[in-house]
C-alpha atoms as an extended CHARMM CRD file, in Angstrom:
* protein
*
       120  EXT
         1         1  MET       CA            -28.3530000000      -16.7370000000      -33.8690000000  PROA      1               0.0000000000
         2         2  SER       CA            -30.2700000000      -19.2100000000      -32.2940000000  PROA      2               0.0000000000
         3         3  THR       CA            -32.6890000000      -19.1170000000      -29.2000000000  PROA      3               0.0000000000
         4         4  ALA       CA            -32.1270000000      -20.1550000000      -26.1030000000  PROA      4               0.0000000000
         5         5  PHE       CA            -34.0940000000      -21.6730000000      -23.3420000000  PROA      5               0.0000000000
         6         6  VAL       CA            -33.7040000000      -20.6900000000      -19.5880000000  PROA      6               0.0000000000
         7         7  TYR       CA            -35.8870000000      -20.6900000000      -16.7620000000  PROA      7               0.0000000000
         8         8  LEU       CA            -36.4920000000      -18.5980000000      -13.3840000000  PROA      8               0.0000000000
         9         9  LYS       CA            -37.3540000000      -20.7350000000      -10.2710000000  PROA      9               0.0000000000
        10        10  LEU       CA            -38.4880000000      -18.5030000000       -7.5830000000  PROA      10              0.0000000000
        11        11  PRO       CA            -39.6590000000      -19.8150000000       -3.8370000000  PROA      11              0.0000000000
        12        12  THR       CA            -43.0740000000      -19.4440000000       -3.2950000000  PROA      12              0.0000000000
        13        13  HSD       CA            -42.9600000000      -18.4550000000        0.5560000000  PROA      13              0.0000000000
        14        14  ALA       CA            -42.1320000000      -14.6410000000       -0.0660000000  PROA      14              0.0000000000
        15        15  LEU       CA            -44.2490000000      -14.0680000000       -3.6490000000  PROA      15              0.0000000000
        16        16  PRO       CA            -47.2260000000      -11.8880000000       -3.2910000000  PROA      16              0.0000000000
        17        17  GLU       CA            -50.6570000000      -13.5160000000       -4.6770000000  PROA      17              0.0000000000
        18        18  ASP       CA            -50.9010000000      -10.5580000000       -7.5090000000  PROA      18              0.0000000000
        19        19  HSD       CA            -47.0560000000      -10.6660000000       -8.3360000000  PROA      19              0.0000000000
        20        20  GLY       CA            -47.4210000000       -9.7890000000      -12.2090000000  PROA      20              0.0000000000
        21        21  LEU       CA            -43.9350000000      -11.3430000000      -12.2480000000  PROA      21              0.0000000000
        22        22  GLU       CA            -44.9080000000      -13.3850000000      -15.7360000000  PROA      22              0.0000000000
        23        23  ASP       CA            -46.5080000000      -10.3920000000      -17.7740000000  PROA      23              0.0000000000
        24        24  ARG       CA            -43.3690000000       -7.7260000000      -16.2260000000  PROA      24              0.0000000000
        25        25  LEU       CA            -40.7620000000      -10.0560000000      -17.6440000000  PROA      25              0.0000000000
        26        26  ASP       CA            -42.5590000000      -10.8260000000      -20.3460000000  PROA      26              0.0000000000
        27        27  LEU       CA            -43.0280000000       -6.6910000000      -21.7130000000  PROA      27              0.0000000000
        28        28  ALA       CA            -39.2740000000       -5.8950000000      -20.3330000000  PROA      28              0.0000000000
        29        29  LEU       CA            -37.6060000000       -8.9000000000      -22.2980000000  PROA      29              0.0000000000
        30        30  ARG       CA            -39.9090000000       -8.5180000000      -25.7920000000  PROA      30              0.0000000000
        31        31  GLU       CA            -38.6030000000       -4.5900000000      -25.4930000000  PROA      31              0.0000000000
        32        32  ALA       CA            -35.1370000000       -5.0870000000      -24.9280000000  PROA      32              0.0000000000
        33        33  GLY       CA            -35.8250000000       -8.0500000000      -27.9000000000  PROA      33              0.0000000000
        34        34  ALA       CA            -34.0160000000      -10.2320000000      -25.5700000000  PROA      34              0.0000000000
        35        35  GLY       CA            -36.9730000000      -13.2150000000      -25.3720000000  PROA      35              0.0000000000
        36        36  SER       CA            -39.9030000000      -13.7510000000      -24.1400000000  PROA      36              0.0000000000
        37        37  VAL       CA            -41.6820000000      -15.7750000000      -21.2260000000  PROA      37              0.0000000000
        38        38  LEU       CA            -43.2360000000      -19.0690000000      -22.7180000000  PROA      38              0.0000000000
        39        39  GLY       CA            -45.2870000000      -20.3720000000      -19.5290000000  PROA      39              0.0000000000
        40        40  TRP       CA            -44.9620000000      -20.4230000000      -16.0050000000  PROA      40              0.0000000000
        41        41  GLY       CA            -46.8530000000      -22.5160000000      -13.0890000000  PROA      41              0.0000000000
        42        42  GLU       CA            -46.1590000000      -23.5820000000       -9.5050000000  PROA      42              0.0000000000
        43        43  SER       CA            -44.4500000000      -27.1020000000       -8.1430000000  PROA      43              0.0000000000
        44        44  LEU       CA            -45.3060000000      -28.8740000000       -5.4230000000  PROA      44              0.0000000000
        45        45  GLY       CA            -42.5680000000      -29.5410000000       -2.7820000000  PROA      45              0.0000000000
        46        46  ASP       CA            -42.5570000000      -31.8980000000       -0.1820000000  PROA      46              0.0000000000
        47        47  ALA       CA            -45.1670000000      -33.3180000000        2.3150000000  PROA      47              0.0000000000
        48        48  PRO       CA            -45.2450000000      -33.5740000000        5.7800000000  PROA      48              0.0000000000
        49        49  PRO       CA            -46.0460000000      -36.5950000000        7.5620000000  PROA      49              0.0000000000
        50        50  GLY       CA            -50.0560000000      -36.6160000000        7.3490000000  PROA      50              0.0000000000
        51        51  ARG       CA            -50.2160000000      -33.2100000000        5.4860000000  PROA      51              0.0000000000
        52        52  MET       CA            -50.7630000000      -32.0100000000        1.8100000000  PROA      52              0.0000000000
        53        53  ARG       CA            -47.6470000000      -31.1790000000        0.0690000000  PROA      53              0.0000000000
        54        54  PRO       CA            -47.1730000000      -27.0470000000       -0.4030000000  PROA      54              0.0000000000
        55        55  LEU       CA            -46.3790000000      -24.9810000000       -3.2200000000  PROA      55              0.0000000000
        56        56  ALA       CA            -42.8260000000      -24.7710000000       -3.2670000000  PROA      56              0.0000000000
        57        57  PHE       CA            -41.4480000000      -22.6440000000       -6.6050000000  PROA      57              0.0000000000
        58        58  LEU       CA            -42.8850000000      -20.6520000000       -9.1190000000  PROA      58              0.0000000000
        59        59  ARG       CA            -41.4530000000      -21.3150000000      -12.2300000000  PROA      59              0.0000000000
        60        60  ILE       CA            -41.1320000000      -19.0200000000      -15.3690000000  PROA      60              0.0000000000
        61        61  ASP       CA            -40.0460000000      -20.5490000000      -18.7020000000  PROA      61              0.0000000000
        62        62  ILE       CA            -38.4800000000      -18.0620000000      -20.7540000000  PROA      62              0.0000000000
        63        63  GLU       CA            -37.3010000000      -18.1370000000      -24.6030000000  PROA      63              0.0000000000
        64        64  ALA       CA            -34.0230000000      -15.7330000000      -24.7780000000  PROA      64              0.0000000000
        65        65  GLU       CA            -33.2150000000      -14.5630000000      -28.4410000000  PROA      65              0.0000000000
        66        66  ASP       CA            -29.8760000000      -13.5540000000      -26.9310000000  PROA      66              0.0000000000
        67        67  LEU       CA            -29.1120000000      -15.3040000000      -23.7570000000  PROA      67              0.0000000000
        68        68  ASP       CA            -26.2930000000      -12.5610000000      -22.6320000000  PROA      68              0.0000000000
        69        69  ALA       CA            -28.8090000000      -10.3330000000      -23.0400000000  PROA      69              0.0000000000
        70        70  ALA       CA            -31.8180000000      -12.0880000000      -21.5480000000  PROA      70              0.0000000000
        71        71  ARG       CA            -29.4770000000      -12.4010000000      -18.5310000000  PROA      71              0.0000000000
        72        72  ARG       CA            -28.1840000000       -8.9740000000      -18.0610000000  PROA      72              0.0000000000
        73        73  LEU       CA            -31.7920000000       -7.9320000000      -18.3550000000  PROA      73              0.0000000000
        74        74  LEU       CA            -33.0460000000      -10.4510000000      -15.7520000000  PROA      74              0.0000000000
        75        75  LEU       CA            -30.1320000000      -10.3440000000      -13.2460000000  PROA      75              0.0000000000
        76        76  ALA       CA            -30.6810000000       -6.3280000000      -13.3560000000  PROA      76              0.0000000000
        77        77  LEU       CA            -34.1100000000       -6.4360000000      -13.1640000000  PROA      77              0.0000000000
        78        78  LEU       CA            -35.6960000000       -9.6530000000      -10.8170000000  PROA      78              0.0000000000
        79        79  PRO       CA            -33.9530000000       -7.4230000000       -7.7290000000  PROA      79              0.0000000000
        80        80  THR       CA            -36.2160000000       -4.7090000000       -8.2370000000  PROA      80              0.0000000000
        81        81  MET       CA            -39.2910000000       -6.6990000000       -8.5310000000  PROA      81              0.0000000000
        82        82  ASP       CA            -38.7080000000       -7.8410000000       -5.2140000000  PROA      82              0.0000000000
        83        83  VAL       CA            -38.1300000000      -11.5160000000       -5.7920000000  PROA      83              0.0000000000
        84        84  PRO       CA            -37.0960000000      -13.7400000000       -2.9750000000  PROA      84              0.0000000000
        85        85  ASP       CA            -33.6510000000      -14.8780000000       -2.2590000000  PROA      85              0.0000000000
        86        86  GLY       CA            -33.0130000000      -18.1220000000       -3.3430000000  PROA      86              0.0000000000
        87        87  THR       CA            -34.4180000000      -17.4240000000       -6.7210000000  PROA      87              0.0000000000
        88        88  GLU       CA            -32.8080000000      -19.2170000000       -9.4270000000  PROA      88              0.0000000000
        89        89  LEU       CA            -31.8820000000      -18.3180000000      -13.4960000000  PROA      89              0.0000000000
        90        90  HSD       CA            -31.1790000000      -21.6990000000      -15.2760000000  PROA      90              0.0000000000
        91        91  TYR       CA            -29.5060000000      -21.6320000000      -18.6730000000  PROA      91              0.0000000000
        92        92  THR       CA            -27.1970000000      -23.8400000000      -20.5590000000  PROA      92              0.0000000000
        93        93  ARG       CA            -23.8900000000      -22.8270000000      -21.7520000000  PROA      93              0.0000000000
        94        94  ALA       CA            -22.0300000000      -25.1960000000      -24.1030000000  PROA      94              0.0000000000
        95        95  HSD       CA            -23.8030000000      -27.8730000000      -22.7620000000  PROA      95              0.0000000000
        96        96  ARG       CA            -23.0640000000      -27.2720000000      -19.5730000000  PROA      96              0.0000000000
        97        97  PRO       CA            -25.9350000000      -26.3110000000      -16.9890000000  PROA      97              0.0000000000
        98        98  LEU       CA            -25.5020000000      -23.1930000000      -15.5890000000  PROA      98              0.0000000000
        99        99  GLN       CA            -27.4880000000      -20.9270000000      -12.7910000000  PROA      99              0.0000000000
       100       100  ASP       CA            -27.6860000000      -17.8110000000      -11.0690000000  PROA      100             0.0000000000
       101       101  ILE       CA            -28.6670000000      -17.6100000000       -7.4650000000  PROA      101             0.0000000000
       102       102  LEU       CA            -30.1000000000      -14.6370000000       -5.6570000000  PROA      102             0.0000000000
       103       103  THR       CA            -28.3960000000      -14.5170000000       -2.1480000000  PROA      103             0.0000000000
       104       104  ALA       CA            -28.5590000000      -11.7100000000        0.3380000000  PROA      104             0.0000000000
       105       105  GLY       CA            -29.4890000000       -9.7420000000       -2.5610000000  PROA      105             0.0000000000
       106       106  LEU       CA            -26.6690000000      -10.3480000000       -4.5500000000  PROA      106             0.0000000000
       107       107  TRP       CA            -26.4440000000      -12.8810000000       -7.5430000000  PROA      107             0.0000000000
       108       108  ARG       CA            -23.9580000000      -15.7490000000       -7.4650000000  PROA      108             0.0000000000
       109       109  GLU       CA            -23.3840000000      -16.2320000000      -11.5020000000  PROA      109             0.0000000000
       110       110  ALA       CA            -22.4670000000      -19.0290000000      -13.0790000000  PROA      110             0.0000000000
       111       111  LEU       CA            -22.1170000000      -22.1740000000      -10.8890000000  PROA      111             0.0000000000
       112       112  ASP       CA            -22.4240000000      -25.3620000000      -12.2600000000  PROA      112             0.0000000000
       113       113  THR       CA            -25.5630000000      -27.5770000000      -11.0850000000  PROA      113             0.0000000000
       114       114  VAL       CA            -23.8730000000      -30.8800000000      -11.9200000000  PROA      114             0.0000000000
       115       115  ALA       CA            -21.7100000000      -31.8160000000       -9.0120000000  PROA      115             0.0000000000
       116       116  PRO       CA            -18.3170000000      -32.9210000000       -9.6200000000  PROA      116             0.0000000000
       117       117  ARG       CA            -17.4700000000      -36.7470000000       -9.8500000000  PROA      117             0.0000000000
       118       118  PRO       CA            -15.2040000000      -37.6080000000       -7.0640000000  PROA      118             0.0000000000
       119       119  HSD       CA            -11.9150000000      -38.7460000000       -7.6280000000  PROA      119             0.0000000000
       120       120  ARG       CA            -10.6690000000      -42.3420000000       -7.5350000000  PROA      120             0.0000000000
């Protein structure tokens, strides 16, 4: 079975400074045999005029040994870790970029990340 690249995009506005999500997710993925965390980092948002760019989100990169198992684990586990609404899980299936988005405590799953082209 081939591995899949998955990444989490978490809004930083509601994450505590000492959240420890990367280590907790890595442990859970490894224990389940579903994958591991490759790395993480913070990304900056747009700067208001005359101000510094604020932190916008935390990105956690994951190598999934089994995409379906990793998604099931993450979709179940992340809400118990108090991740904020707007958290996104990005992945690819059959060369199609998809994402799951946490909204009002519930996951909206397998959403296309590419807008459809208008018909002419």
